[in-house]
N, C-alpha and C positions, 0 to 999 in steps of 0.2 A: 651573648645572645645566640650565637651559633650552637653552643653547647646545649642550651635549653631547647632549641629547635630540633637538634639531633636526638635528644632524649625523648621529646614528644613524638618524633617520627618512629623511634624504636618502640615506644609504648603503644602507639597506634597499630603497629604491625603485630605486636603481641595480642592486643585486644581483638584485632581482626581474626587471629587464629582461634582465640577463645570463642568468639561469636560463631565462627564457622563450625567449630566442634559441637556447640550446643544446638545451633539451628541447622543441623546437618542436611535435612531434606528441604530446606527453604530455598526459595528463588531469590538469591542475593546478587548484588553487583560484584564485579570482578576486581576492582581496584584494591589490592591488598595493602597499599601504602596510605590509604585515606583514613582520616580520623572519624569517618562515618561510613555507613553503608545503607544502601537502599534495599528494602524488603518488599518484593512484589507479593501482594496478598492473594491467597487462594480465592477462587470465584465466589465461595460462600460468604466471604467477608467483604463488606464495603468499607472504604477508607474511614469514614466518620465513625461507624460503629466500632471498628477495631481501635481507633484512637480513643474513643470513650471507654472501651473495656480496659485498655491499658492504663488509662488515667485512674480508673476506679481501683486499680491494683498498685497505684503509685509508681507506675512505670511511664516515663516520659518518652513519647515518640512524636515526630513531626509529620503531620499529614502532607502528602505529596502535592496536594493542590495549592498549598501556600507558596510553591515555587513556580507556579504557572501564571502567565499574564492573563489568560482567559481559560475558562473551564474546558473549552474545546481542545486545548493543548494537551490535556491530560489523557494519555493513551491507555494507561493501565492504573489500577488501584494499587498504590504503594505508600509506604511510610519510610521516613528517614530515621535511622538509629544513630545517635551521636555517641560513639564509643568512648570518647574521652571525657564526657560529662560526669559519669559516676566518679566519686572520689577514690574508689579502690576497685581492684579487680573483683573482689568478693561481691561488692555492690553491683558491678556489671553482670557477674554470673547470676546473681539472684534475679535481676531484671530480665536477662535473656531466658532464663528458665520459665518465667511467667509468660514471656512472649511465645516460647515454644508450646506451652500448654494451651495458650489461646489459639495458636495455629492448628493444634491437634483437636481443638474443641472437646477436650476431656470432659466427660459428663459430670463428674464430681466438681471439677473446676468451674463449669458453667453454673452449677447449683450455687456454689460459693459466690460467683459473680452476680447472680440474680438476688440471692437472699442473704448473703453474708456468711462468714465463717461460723458464727454462733448457731444460726439456724441449721446449717448443713451438718453440724456435729450432733444434733439431737437424734 
């Protein structure tokens, strides 16, 4: 059991490094040993809209308000990223790249978000 826990801790650290390399300008929590991290959303994103946008791209994030007892406890708009949930680092990287594009609000990416890949490619 200790070997499994040690392996998971090491994998969490590696995935933290990957996340920080991709989400380089994002406002992230500081715990490098955690299996998840918190992403504070820019002012132009509200938590529910970001959650919905990520879901549409098959990226799972957890809205921060799920961790609060009352809505007034939520001081900032944030989502939790579970770094050990993806089966592989490649899957993690793909999801983090989508999150980065959402944060940048890339114009083409927004078109795809609204109308789908097929319509955007016409």
